[in-house]
matplotlib code that plots the C-alpha trace (Angstrom):
import matplotlib.pyplot as plt

x = [66.1, 66.5, 64.2, 62.1, 64.0, 62.6, 60.7, 63.6, 65.8, 63.8, 66.2, 69.5, 71.1, 73.8, 72.8, 75.5, 75.3, 76.9, 77.6, 79.8, 80.9, 79.3, 77.7, 75.0, 73.9, 70.1, 70.1, 72.4, 71.0, 68.9, 65.5, 66.2, 69.5, 67.7, 64.7, 67.3, 69.0, 65.9, 64.9, 68.0, 67.7, 71.6, 71.4, 72.5, 73.0, 75.9, 75.7, 77.1, 75.1, 78.2, 80.4, 83.5, 81.7, 80.9, 84.8, 85.9, 83.9, 85.3, 82.7, 83.3, 81.1, 79.2, 80.3, 76.7, 77.1, 80.8, 79.3, 79.1, 83.2, 83.4, 81.1, 83.4]
y = [-36.4, -37.8, -36.3, -38.5, -40.5, -40.1, -43.0, -44.5, -44.4, -45.4, -48.3, -46.5, -43.8, -42.4, -41.0, -39.7, -37.1, -38.4, -34.8, -33.5, -37.2, -36.0, -38.5, -36.9, -38.8, -38.6, -38.8, -35.6, -33.7, -30.6, -31.6, -29.1, -30.4, -33.8, -32.2, -30.7, -34.1, -35.9, -33.4, -33.6, -37.1, -37.7, -39.7, -43.2, -45.5, -47.7, -51.3, -52.0, -48.6, -47.5, -44.2, -46.6, -48.1, -44.6, -43.5, -46.6, -45.1, -41.7, -40.1, -37.5, -36.8, -33.5, -30.8, -30.5, -34.3, -34.1, -35.8, -39.1, -38.4, -38.7, -41.9, -43.5]
z = [14.2, 11.1, 8.0, 6.4, 3.6, -0.1, -1.3, -3.3, -0.3, 2.6, 3.4, 2.6, 4.6, 2.4, -1.4, -3.6, -6.2, -9.4, -10.7, -7.5, -6.1, -2.7, -0.6, 1.8, 5.0, 5.0, 9.0, 9.1, 5.7, 5.4, 3.1, 0.6, -0.7, -0.8, -2.3, -5.2, -5.9, -6.1, -8.7, -10.7, -11.0, -10.4, -7.3, -6.4, -3.4, -2.2, -1.4, 1.1, 2.8, 4.2, 4.0, 3.4, 0.1, -0.8, -0.6, -2.3, -5.1, -5.0, -3.3, -0.6, 2.3, 2.1, 4.7, 6.2, 6.8, 8.4, 11.6, 9.5, 9.0, 12.8, 13.1, 10.2]

ax = plt.figure().add_subplot(projection="3d")
ax.plot(x, y, z, "-o")
ax.set_aspect("equal")
plt.show()
């Protein structure tokens, strides 16, 4: 089951961390990872909201979200 998405990202599935160039799938990520990212305020979303777009911007899928890689 998907976690509740942060308010700024209720219409987005993929959220990037600018510090590490890692993209997280909100449907497959643990809440503590996203909470830390929201607290650090180093996040961004992608348009279109896809793993392909995240990769185009130099981001890599987070290990805990590896299921995304199989879907892409």
